[in-house]
MIVO-100504 format. One record per residue: x negated, y negated, z of N, C-alpha, C in turn; residue in one letter. Coordinates in steps of 0.02 Angstrom, whole numbers, plus 50000, padded with zeros to 5 digits. Atoms other than C-alpha are relative to their C-alpha. Example, Ala and Ser with C-alpha at 12.3 -4.5 7.8 and 13.67 -1.06 7.14 Angstrom:
499555005950000493855022550390499554994050000A/500425005949997493165005350357500394994550037S/
! end
This chain:
499925001150072495814854850048500624997849976X/499455003350040496884842249960500325003349972X/499674996950049498404848149883499994998149941X/500105000150090498374850049692500794997249991X/499345002450014499834838049644500084999349917X/499914996650065500594842349461500664994549991X/499545004650023501654829649368500325005149916X/499864996250061502754840849252500815001849993X/499274999449994504674842649211500075004649967X/499844992450045505204860649153500874998349966X/499335001150014506654861749032500555004350019X/499344994649977507554877549097499934998650087X/500054998349922507914876349292500465003850019X/499294995549978508834892049342500065002250079X/499954998649923509414897949506500535007949975X/499604992850019509934918549494500485001450080X/499494996449946511494925949603500165006649971X/499894993650014511504944849627500685001950026X/499344995449984513244950549602500205005649994X/499934992950005513014967049566499875002650071X/500044996849923512524970749751500524997350038X/499385002249932513764958949824500304994749960X/499425004350008515294950649757499944994050046X/499885007649987515444932249787500714996849979X/499585002350038517114923649768499964995249967X/500065003350049517574912949622499814992150036X/500045006049965517754897649744499294999450030X/500535000749994516154900949811499544998249947X/500555000550049515084902449658500184990549971X/499985007650013515934884449635499574995750038X/500325003749928515404877749804498975000949965X/500725000150030513644884649738499714996349954X/500245002950025513604877849596499844990850001X/500015007349975513974860049674499234999650037X/500845001249979512294861449764499564999849971X/500365000150032511364867549651499894993549944X/500035004850056511754854149510499794993150048X/500405006249949511194840649663499355000849999X/500644998849991509684847549663499435001449930X/500425001650065508994845649475499945007749950X/499914992150049509584864949403500454997249952X/499524999750046510264866249246500205006949979X/499794992050026510584885249235500045004350057X/499864994849949511334896949341499865007149969X/500014994350023510994914649299500475005250049X/499494994649965512364929149359499725006749994X/500374992850018511484945549383500735005450012X/499184997750003513024957149334499895007950007X/499944993450006512484974849281500645000549984X/499364999850014514214981749269500694998250041X/499555004049956515344968749384500634997549955X/499275004750027516414963149259500655006849955X/499474995350027517854973349197500174998549931X/499735002350045518434972449020500295005849966X/499414995350048519544981948867499375006749987X/500454992950020517874993448827499795003850073X/500374998449954517294994749005500434999550073X/499555001449960518924996349110499935003550063X/500054995349931518185008149263499954997650062X/500145001049926517654998149402500774996550038X/499325002049960518974996449532500234992450002X/499895009149997519934978549536499814998350052X/500145002949924519304975949717499175000349981X/500754998150007517484980349652499724996549934X/500475001950063517344969449488500364992949988X/499795005350030517674952849395500434999449951X/499745002650074518864949449249499674994949958X/500325005450053518384939949105500394992550017X/499825007449996519694926849156499564997950063X/500455004849927518744922649338499394997849971X/500715003150020517074923549250500004993949958X/499775006650045517884910349122500044994750039X/500085004849950518334900849280499354996450016X/500655001949986516554900549340499704995849944X/500575002250052515734896449182500404992649978X/499995008950010516974880249146500094995450045X/500085004049966516664874549302499434996850013X/500665000649980514794875749312499814994449917X/500125005150054515024867849122500384990850021X/499705007049962516014851849216499374997250021X/500305003949953514474849749328499335002649954X/500345001050027513304851349169499425006750019X/500344993149999512594870049215500115004349949X/499994994950036512254882749094500145006450043X/499804993049968512874901149150499715005449947X/500354996350044511824912549080500055008950042X/499934993749974512274932849111499405002449996X/500474993350004511094946549168500265005349986X/499694992949995511464962749113499545004549962X/500424994950007510524978049128500045005649935X/499734995050060510304986848955499665004749981X/500354994050005509145000748998499975002350073X/500224995849932508495003949183500674995850054X/499545004249960509574997549330500824999449984X/499454996950031511045004749261500745001450024X/499464996749960512085012749398500714997149995X/499205001350005513555001349397500385004049950X/499714996850064513825007249220500115008150016X/499794992349993513435026049244500135003050039X/499484996549942514155030249411500655001749971X/499134997350025515855033049304499745005249959X/500044994050040516055049649237500104998049933X/500005000850064516455042449082499574996049954X/500565001450012514905033949054499345005450022X/500634998449978513745047149121499645003349919X/500344995050077513485056048928499474994749974X/500305006350012512515037948910499575000850032X/500695001749961511085041649037499395005349981X/500604997050023509455047449003499755006250041X/500074994249944509575060249156500765002849999X/499324995950004511235067449093499895008149999X/500074993949986510485083149060499605004050071X/500394997249935509705085749242499374998249989X/500685002149986508095081449313499904995350055X/499915003949956507485070649453499514992949976X/500135007350018506435055749348499164998550034X/500485002049977504915047849391499854999450077X/499975000949933505345041849559500285006150048X/500034992449992505845059949581500764999450051X/499415001949959507645053849655500865001549946X/499374998850039508715059649501500554992349977X/499615005750002510395051349466500054997349935X/499885006550059511065037849329499894993750005X/500235007950006510065024249319499514997449936X/500125000950039509375024349158500534999149922X/499704997950055510315020948989499555004949941X/500344994250049509655033648857499834996149922X/500005004450055508955022648708499755004749938X/500004994750081508915038848574500644999149997X/499375000649998510805037948594500364995749966X/499665006750039511695028148452500644996450048X/499405001449968513235028248562499694994450068X/499885004549943512395018748701499734991749970X/499815005350025512235005048585500414997949961X/499435001649992513725005548532500474996850039X/499685004249955514355002348670499824992350030X/500115007749981513294987148729500284995549943X/499665004550063513684980748553500854998350023X/499255001949989515604979348607500104997850063X/499895002249925515334976848782499864991649999X/500095006150005514214962148753500344993249960X/499545002450040515384954848615500604998750039X/499455002349952516774953248748499564994450049X/500485005549958515434944848867500044994249967X/500315005750056514844932548717500664995750002X/499455004050034516804925248710499834996050069X/500145003649937516534919348894499404994650017X/500815003649982514684914448913499814996049947X/500225004850069514414899748782499294999249987X/500645002249992512564898248834499605003549931X/500354994950053511334900748689499615005650027X/500174995749985510544911448793500195007950050X/499664995749981510854930448857499295005250040X/500534997649969509744939748992500155006749984X/499884992849995509534958748945499515003350040X/500624995349975508434965549092499525002849970X/500624995550031507444977649049499505002550043X/500634999949942506464978949218500085007350015X/500054995049951505904994049312500405006749952X/499934993150047506385007149165499795006350009X/500664995749985505635021349261500235007549979X/499824993150021506685036349185500035000149912X/500154999750072506255033049007499705005449969X/500234993150020505735048748911499955005150015X/499964991849969506335063148995500545004449973X/499394997350037507935068048895499905005249927X/500184996450057507805079148757500134996649923X/500175004150067507895066848622499554994550017X/500405004249984506825054348708499225001650006X/500674998749972505295066248775499705003849926X/500365001050065504795070948582499874995749977X/500115008250016504855053348542499174996450050X/500635003249950503785050548703499225002249984X/500434996649997502655064548660499754999449945X/500304999450079502345061148467499744994350004X/500345007750021501765045248374500204995250022X/499775005649973503035034448427499704998250074X/500285003349924502505034748615500584996450038X/499555005249952503315026348754499964993349982X/500055005750024502725010248682500604997149933X/499625001650066503635013048520500665000850024X/499334999749986505175018248611500364994450024X/499885005049975505165003348720500124995149966X/499735004550043504844992948586500594999349951X/499154999950043506304998748469500544998450054X/499365003349975507604996048593499804991850022X/500025009249976506944977548652500274997449921X/499845003050067506974975548443500975000749972X/499294998750010508694982648436500414996550055X/499475004349955509414973848583499964991649979X/500155005850029508584958048515500524997049932X/499325001450043509754961148351500544997650002X/499395000249991511184964548436499934991950024X/499805005449968511134948648527500054993549956X/500065006550074510604938748371500684999849971X/499165000550033512294944648299500304996150022X/499565002949960513074935448433499824992250012X/500345006549984511964919848431499614998550047X/500445000449924511044924548593499205000649972X/500784998149999509094921948609499915004050063X/499724994349960508664934748714499364998450056X/500484999549950507844934248876500075005950048X/500014993149971506914948748973499564998950044X/500714999349929505824954249138499615002049966X/500734999950056504064955849075499635009250045X/500454994449977503554971249210499745006149961X/500264991150050503534986549092499664998249947X/500355001050032502334977448990499375001950022X/500774996849975500884982349109500025007149980X/500174992450019501224998949052500094999149926X/499874999650075501704995948864499984993349969X/500165006650022500814980748814500005001049913X/499705000250080500754986848644500664998749967X/499175000150022502584983848620499874992949988X/499925007449986502124964248644499654999049927X/500155002250061501294964848467500485002949966X/499465000150050502984970348376500504998450012X/499435001449992504284965448457500294992349967X/500125008350008504954946148416500014996950030X/500275004649970504244932448460500364995150032X/499445007149986505734920448503500245003350067X/499614997349930506154932548644499584996250063X/500235003049947505964922848829499695006150026X/500164995549946504824932548953500064996850061X/499935002949951505214930049110499475005850051X/500494995849978503804935449235500254998250070X/499635000049919504364938649420499475003250039X/500424998549939503074938949573500394997650057X/499804999749938503624940349747499674999550075X/500464999549948502124939649845499794992350029X/500015005849974501624924249953499424994949959X/500525005250049500014917649854500125003049935X/500144997450077500124919749659499554995249964X/500525002350033498484914649590500075002249929X/499984998350075498664924549439500635006550010X/499684992149964500044939249433499675006549994X/500284994249988499784954749484500495005949976X/499694993850021500514971349416500425003850054X/499604998249951502004977249511499875007750021X/500364994650002501394995449481499474999249979X/500715002250025499884997849374499414999950025X/500634999549939498605000249523499844991850000X/500165006449966498924981149551499484996349958X/500515001050037498044975949402500154991450001X/499675008450028497874955949382499874997849931X/500035003250046498094947649230500414995049994X/499745006650022498504929949172500485000849955X/499384996950025500124935449098500294993049944X/499845006450054500724916949048499644999349947X/500455002250044499194914948958499955003849933X/499794994550067499504931448847500544998549973X/499385001450043501334927348810499834994249967X/500185005350026500714910948753499734999749934X/500444998650058499384917048645500315004549945X/499504994150042500514930048572500634996749956X/499475005150028501784914948526500705000850046X/499364998149955503084920448670500094994150039X/500065003749953503834907148772500155003750075X/499844995449951504124910948950500124997450067X/499825005049929504874907049127499725003950050X/500134994249934504284911549309500635000950030X/499364997549936505464921549424499745001650061X/500215000749925504914916049609500585004450038X/499614996449955505984924149759500274992750052X/499765002649962507194915949866499825000150072X/499984998749919506614922350024499374996850028X/500685002749983504874912350034499694994449954X/500075005950037504544894749980499235000749972X/500754998550014502594899549992499935003749937X/500214996550080502794909949836500204995649950X/499795006050083503894896949722499484995749999X/500555005150003502544884749775499365001449978X/500744998250042500944894449712500085003949941X/499884999450073501824901249571500044996049950X/499925006450027502334885849522499234996549969X/500595002350007500624880249542499455003549949X/500414996950068499864893649418500254999549954X/499634998750060501154893349297500174991049975X/499995007650013500964871749286499534999849940X/500335002550055499614873149167499875006949939X/499954995550044500074887149074500634997449925X/499635001850039501324887348926500965002350002X/499514998449964502814887549023500694997749985X/499445005350022504614881248973500604999750063X/499465001549935505484883649160499955004750043X/500004994549940505794894749318500755002150007X/499404997949973507164905649360500045004050076X/500164997549931507194908249553500335004750021X/499564992149986507894925849587500295001350054X/499814996549939508894931849729500225005650017X/499984993250011509224949949766500455003350057X/499774994949932510334961649887500174995850061X/499765005149936511354949349998500635004550017X/499494997849982512634963450035500085000150065X/500005000849927512094962650231499724990350021X/500175007049986511624943750209500484995749951X/499685005050024512204927650152499604994149960X/500485005250038511584913750032499714996250040X/500075005749966511714900750146499214998750045X/500645000849975509874904950227499424998649953X/500365002050049509074902550073500124993449954X/499865008650028509784883550031499404997149993X/500585003549989508304876450086499385001749953X/500254998550038507314885049972500095001649915X/499765002150063508374884549827499824992949971X/500005006649995508474865949856499254996449986X/500685002050015506534864449861499805001649925X/500264997950063506154875249679500194995249968X/499695002750050507524863849602499694993249982X/500515006149988506514847949652499385002149969X/500774997950010504894855849630499915000249923X/500034996650076505274860149445500154994349948X/499725007050024505884841449404499534995950037X/500675003749967504254834149489499724995049951X/500405004750012503904818449406499754994550030X/500125004749959503494808749540499245000750024X/500554998649967502044818349572499925002150073X/500084996649916502444823449760499805005950016X/500154993449981501624836949857500595004950001X/499474994349975502594852649887500264999250068X/499785000849927502694849150069500384993450002X/499775006349988503314831950043500765000349973X/499244999750019504754838849938500535004850048X/499664997349949505114851450053500264998450059X/499655003249957505314840750186500464995449975X/499455003550016506394829450100500635003949970X/499584997250010507524843150051500205003850075X/499784998149930507664848650225500304993550035X/499635004949974508034830550279500645000249949X/499205000550055509464829250139500495006450022X/499374994249972510394846050203499994998750081X/499725000649916510244842950393500024993150020X/499785005449969510234825950416499364998750062X/500535000449942508544828150540499294997849974X/500825001550012506764819650523499585002550053X/500504999549945505974823550681499735006349983X/500554995650017504354832850643500015007350020X/499984992649945504674846250770500455005549949X/499454995650024506254853050680499685001149924X/500224998850062505364849650504499575006149995X/500474995349995503984859850552500305008150019X/499634994449992505104873150618500235004249942X/499794998650076506084874150468499715002949949X/500554998750038504654874450356499725006750009X/500194993249984503934890650445500455005249990X/499494995950001505624898950419499975002149922X/499794998750078505704894850247499215002649940X/500674998350011503754898650223499775008950005X/500284994049967503774915550306500585005249974X/499584994250032504654931650238500325003050066X/499594996249939506014938050353500275006449978X/499744993249997506924955750353500585001850040X/499374997349956508574964050417499635006750053X/500194992249961508334978350555499825004049945X/500004994750037507734993150469500785004549986X/499364995650008509285004450391499565006050028X/500064993549985508235019750418499844998650060X/500255001949907508005020550625499425004849989X/500764996649983506565033250596499374994449986X/500575005150025505515017650538499774997550073X/499985002849940505685011950727499345005150028X/500394993949957504635027750775499184998649977X/500665002550008503115018850708499225000150021X/500605002049945501905020150847499994991350025X/499895006349965501615004350932500024993849960X/499835004450049501944987350870499384997649972X/500715001050010500574981350743499894991950012X/500155007949991499674964950755500374995949957X/499585003950056500474957550595500775000550020X/499255001449961502274962050685500024995350062X/500155003949949501714954650845500024992449997X/499955006450007501174939550776500584996249977X/499345001350039502754937550649500564999950070X/499525001949952503744938050812499934995350024X/499955004649959502994925950890500244992549962X/499625004050028503374915350756500544997549979X/499334999249999505104919250737500204998750063X/499695001449926505374916550929499734992350000X/500055007150001504564899250916500564997049952X/499435002050068505614894350741500625001050041X/499115001049996507234899750828499984997450068X/499905004549935507044891751004500074992249959X/499945005550018506664875350913500634998049955X/499465000750041507994877850772500584999350032X/499304998049952509304883050904500074993350045X/499745005249951509004866151006500194995049953X/500035004750042509444856650852500804999649991X/499214998750029511214863050825500574996150012X/499555002949989512214849250889499754992649959X/500165004950058511144836650769500145001149931X/499854999750064511614842850609500544996749992X/499705006150015512424830850498500695002549978X/499524999350058513774839050401500295008449980X/499944993250011514724856250366499575004949960X/500464995150036513564862750253499465001150049X/500744999449957511984859450357500175004550068X/500004995849932512904869550518500065006749952X/499954992850039513164884850374499335000949994X/500584996449985511464884950352499535001850029X/500344998849935510734881450505500315007450039X/499694992549983511794896850578499685005349964X/500424994050021511214907450451499385002550001X/500735000849977509474902850473499985004850068X/500044996149928509694907250656500135007450010X/499954995049979510564922050647499455007349944X/500634995550035509114929750518499505000350054X/500615000449935507964925050649500225004250055X/499734995749954508874934950773499935007449978X/500224995450038508744950950651499415001450015X/500464997450008507124948250652499675002050063X/500085000649927506904947950853500275006550020X/499634995749966507994961450880499485007149971X/500514993850026506944972850770499375001850026X/500444997849969505524970450854500075000650054X/499554996049948506524975251017499825005450003X/499934993650009506664991750946499395001349972X/500784996650020504944994250885499744999650053X/500305002649944504484990351048500075006650051X/499924995649942505435002451157500145007449970X/500084995450037505895017051023499455006050012X/500634997649997504175023651025499965003750071X/499994999249923504175025151214500575005350013X/499624995049967505875033751226500025005949970X/499964995250036505635046251106499035004250008X/500744996449988503665050851152500085004950058X/500054994649959503385068151245499684998350066X/500445001749921502265059051376500184991050006X/499785008449983502935042851444500344999950072X/499865000249927503005037951628500684996250016X/499035001049981504665036351713499984992150000X/499885007649984504355018051764500014996449916X/499855003550059503965013451565500715002549967X/499374998250019505445023751514500444996050016X/499625004849974506465013051621500124994549977X/500105006150010505934998451557500235000049916X/499775000450072506135004151368500585000250008X/499245000249996507985006651412500334995349995X/499735007849962508314992551480499974996349933X/500095004050060507484983651315500525001949947X/499594996750047508544996751204500744997050003X/499375003249984510164991351289500084992649979X/500165007050002509634972951271500214999549907X/499724999050076509524976951082500655001249966X/499294997350026511014985751056500544995150017X/499535005549972512044971651142499914994449937X/500265004850021511114958951016500345001449938X/499814997250060511614970150886500704998649977X/499255001550002513404969450925500184993349988X/499745006849999513584950050942499614997749920X/500145001350070512494948850770500405002249938X/499454996050054513824960850678500554994650002X/499255003249986515284949450759499754994149972X/500195005550030514454934250697499985000449930X/499904997850088514274942550509500705001949986X/499204997850011516114947650531500264993449979X/499755005450016516574929250542499834996049928X/500375003250058515504922850407500355003349942X/499584996150039516254938850301500654995950002X/499215002750035518044931450323500094993849988X/499895007450025517594914550304499564999749934X/500355001150063516434915650142500215006849947X/499874993650043516954932250071500705003850026X/499474998349978518794933750122500345003649932X/499684995250045519684946850022499395004649956X/500314996550032518184954449966499735007050041X/500014993649970518004973650029499485003949956X/500005000549919517234983150109499564993750020X/500575004549957516384972050242499395003250004X/500614996449996514714978050202499674999250069X/500345000549938514074969950369500025005150051X/499694997149934515254977350491499635009149981X/500054995550011514914994450393499065001550012X/500755002649997512804990150396499915001150089X/499884999449932513024987650596500215006050013X/499664992749976514075002450630499555005850007X/500394993150024513115016150554499214998650027X/500705002649951511405005450639500085002850066X/499854998649933512065007050802500195008450026X/499884994349986512775024950777499305005249990X/500684996950007510995031950717499484998150046X/500545000249965510105021650842500105006250079X/499824994249935510955031750991500075006749984X/500024991250028510935048950897499345000750008X/500614998850005508975045350883499845000550078X/500034998149921508945041751087500125005650030X/499854994749948510105054051144499825006749995X/500304994050015509225067551051499585003250051X/500454997049944508185079751154499364997449981X/500785003650028506485072951162499415006750011X/500394993450018505335089151101499414998749997X/500675001150008503895085351006500044993749942X/500145006950027503315070050915499555001049925X/500575000550028502495071650743499704993349977X/500315006150029501235056950707499544999249941X/500205000850056500775053150534499624992649976X/500185006150006499525039650499499865000749918X/499925001850071499745034050297499604995649975X/500505009050048498465023950165500335001149941X/499695002150069499235015750028499854994849966X/500285006050029498135002049967500424996049954X/499365002150059499534999649812500445002350032X/499294998549960501165000349921500425002549930X/499215000550046502054999949742499835006749963X/499854992350024501595020149719500745002250039X/499264996949950503175029249780500065008549982X/499854993849998502985047449813500475002950047X/499494996549960504205058849894499545003850037X/500504996549947503305066550054500395003650041X/499604994949960503955082950138499625001950043X/500574999149960503095087250295500545007650041X/499804992049993503375108050371499695002150039X/500504997049957502775115650514500245006250030X/499944991949973502425133850557499825000350067X/500235001149951502485137750745499895006850018X/500344994849970501745150750831500505005150013X/499484992949980502575170250833500624997949935X/499625000550071503595162450664499635000249943X/500345000850069503205164850486500434995049962X/499645005650045504495151850407499894992950019X/500195008149994504185133350383500684997950020X/499565004549972505145121950478500184992149979X/499985006450052505705105150393499844995750068X/500245005349948504815089950502500304993349969X/499665007650032505435075550381499704999549933X/500315001250062505415070350209500524994349974X/499885004950037505615054550113499524995749973X/500375004050036504825040250029499784993650060X/500365002349924503455032350168499574996049965X/500345005950021502945013550131499914995750051X/500065004249952502305001350219500464994650014X/499525006550000503484987050279499544993249953X/500445006750037502144973450204499345002749955X/500444997850015500994974250077499264998350012X/500585002549938499764965950199499765006350035X/500204995449957499664983450271499895006749952X/500254995850045498634996050188500095007950044X/499944993449946498625008550345500435000050055X/499515000249972500185011150433500295008050025X/499914995649961501055025150543500665000349989X/499404997250002502685035550528499965006450060X/500014993449942503195047550688500825003949976X/499464996150017504525061250662500105005550080X/499894995749948505395069250796500245008049975X/499824993250014505265089950788500105004550048X/499814996949938505665104850878499545002250059X/500684998049943504765110351034499835007149965X/500164993650009503665126051034499184999049970X/500705000450021501825128450977499704999949934X/500195001650067501315120850815499425004349999X/500554997250039500025131450716499714997849939X/500355003750068499995123650536500494995449981X/499365003550023500825109050459499875000649933X/499985001350081501065108350271500374992949969X/499915007650043501235093250163500104998349935X/499874998650075502115094149999500244992549983X/499785007850032502265077449885500035001849929X/500005000550085502765074049703500514993449996X/499655005050009503555060449608499394994749985X/500515006350028502675043249541499544999750036X/500795002949963500905038849589499615006050060X/500304996649958500165045949743500114995950074X/500195002249930499885045249933499625001250039X/500615000549946498615042650059500255003250061X/499974998349911498415050450235499195000350031X/500824999849969496985046650359499895004950057X/500084994749965497535059250501500825000250007X/499424998149967498965066450600499885003150063X/499894997249934499335075050766500755001650007X/499424997449989500865082950846500055000950089X/500114999849927501145077851021500485003750037X/499544993849970502025092651140499994998550077X/499875000549932502525093951309499315001450029X/500664995049984500885104951331499394996049974X/500765004750028499645092551255500274997749913X/500035001750095499175086351072499645003249955X/500234995150070498995097550919499584994549962X/500375003950048497515089950808499685005049934X/500414994750051496795097250637499385001050014X/500734996249991495375109750640499925002049953X/500144999750070495485116350471500404999249954X/499825000650051496005116150290500345007949976X/499764993550001497135131950273500265000949932X/499884999450074497765128450078500004992949974X/500165004450053497595116649945500265000249929X/499964999450060498355114849790500384993849962X/499735003950036498935103249649499424994249991X/500355005949989498135085249656499754999350056X/500325002649931497085082649816499384999850005X/500644998849985495655075849858499744997350074X/500205002449917494515072150014500435004450051X/499614996849949495705085250102499574999550072X/500274999749934494335086350243500114994750035X/500015004949945494625069750299500444999850041X/499434998849958496185075850382499695002150060X/500264995049926495045084450509499744993250042X/500265005649948494405067550574500364993650024X/499435006349995495435055050652499674991949999X/500395006150008494645040450572500384996749938X/499725001050058495175029850419499615003049927X/500224996850038494275040050304500515002949958X/499464998950012495695047050183500125005949943X/499684996750048496585059850097500414997549952X/499435003650041497495056549936500255007249946X/499484994850062498905068149845500364996949960X/499665002750056499555064749693499494995249935X/500195003150043499205054749527499704992050029X/500055007949981498045038949581500034994949944X/499925005850036498215029549431500715000049973X/499425000050006499965023349420500134998149911X/499815001150062499835018549241499965007049959X/499854993250029499485036849194500575003050010X/499454996849961500795041349305500784997949947X/499315001850059502145033349191499725001549932X/500084997650065501405036649030499985005549986X/499644992949991501585055849057500375002650065X/499554997249947503165061249133499895004150040X/500104991949964502755078849192499414998350065X/500425000249931501495071249319500574998350059X/499565000549936502975065349418500415006450029X/499684993849976503615081749417499645005450032X/500514995849987502085090449471500035001350084X/500054999149923501895096649674499385000750005X/500544999449956500545094649785499835003850055X/499934997249950500305103049926499205001850037X/500504999449946499135104050080500185001750068X/499684999349914499145113950243499405001450032X/500445000449954498235111050394500045004950059X/499994997249928497735122050560500104995250040X/499975002549938498125114150721499705003550057X/500144996949921497345115850893500214994550050X/499745003149966497795109451035499464994650044X/500675005449988496545094151093499834999950087X/
! end
């Protein structure tokens, strides 16, 4: 099928740098501004949270924050390149960088305790019922507006999960105002505050999946930023809210709002399909988002950044493929189709770091999707690395080196996934285990090489910024991997999970009662989600104590629900499987499906994630299932 070619030039073409999760030097930010200026951008968004230290917010350490003068230098340089700089400030959720300080805790929604919808507690949300919250933002935003002359100000407002819990907000949420009213009032009050400083408000739109009623009462000059990070955006899908499909941009236009799209830097296919969808809607532009670079660098995203900037000013009706190829040729100076195809494979396929949680390497055999991705990454690595001596500039070398490191990370991840399940299995042939140890040692050697490369990058591009997050990441990963492998091989609890909507977030705990004992022994606890939204059925395994297991207990609580299709415990004496349901309480359906090792599934927790948001006590409810075992 021929690619649809569209002609449009968007007014606002922006790209974001996430400084909240990882600081960058002022000199690097100026280099990045040079790059985006060459690729048709007119706006730089800086995601800040509490990264700027001011008179009213003096608490961050000097090494972990920017001064107003440093940010003023960035803004001045951007202005010289005709780039507007827009701050993104979290004014409700994602407020950890503010509320982590003792002096700010009194403004938290969870200041009175509790664990919130995601059952993790902590201070992540400002309380919208405290006048002091608005007093703080009035002063702080006023300070920021002195150095950010942009007519726009992004107020955040995404993922406000802990709204409606404190003693002031709970009565409002339960009363006539409801959560819709609380959210609408906070937006309106924030809008008024920004208007006082002459700023037009931008906000993320995801919470309207639950609070659509608020859309009808808030000011219509607010710009809605719709973010979607899947590879195929034919129509936006809810991030939670049961993944409901809704033509959001059409709705915003109908109600009188202007909107931006917010694709992600890690996948050019996401940029392309999201842009195609939005090109027929009343859209004023795009904000290319970038997140979580503490263990990564910006360079590997440069081809996608260049691609989005040119795509969004595509007045010549070129296809997306032509634009991406042109960007790759511009950056690397290489027009060989083999190289371009490999580089496009990298850009169009999402990559990932090795898992921080080493328990994820126990997730059973490598899946078909993992195997196929590894083949893609291996082929792309082999081809791209063969062109290293042909790149045409220092920039091209930085970008290509960074892309190759990312691919090496993906490949070592697959190696660990292949060997660790064998090394931890109670039943494993000696020859298999020997080969698994060889693969494990090779993976550790590769990780040490990657750590050294990252350390070199850190010294070159983030000199003076401490701590070195890449060193911390790889040191901890190696330590945890060794601890996992050197622990005694006892028994293995294998659980097959089912989660059609991966955006649920139940906390799950497993306990085992052994023969001759009356107490429950913890076997594992956490939030267990698939690595990809493409996988609804997935496995986790847990190393547990030796013995004869009699009963396993599953406890869940938190946002949404969690499905399970089967489980077993492998011991030196054999494999123990479910034989009967001993107890069941809370919201548990189809518990009997746990007795059959197929894809029929049991579900624990609230299935309707919209209901789970609108009724806060649902996140606090406990769900329990006890299953008796027998040796197979």
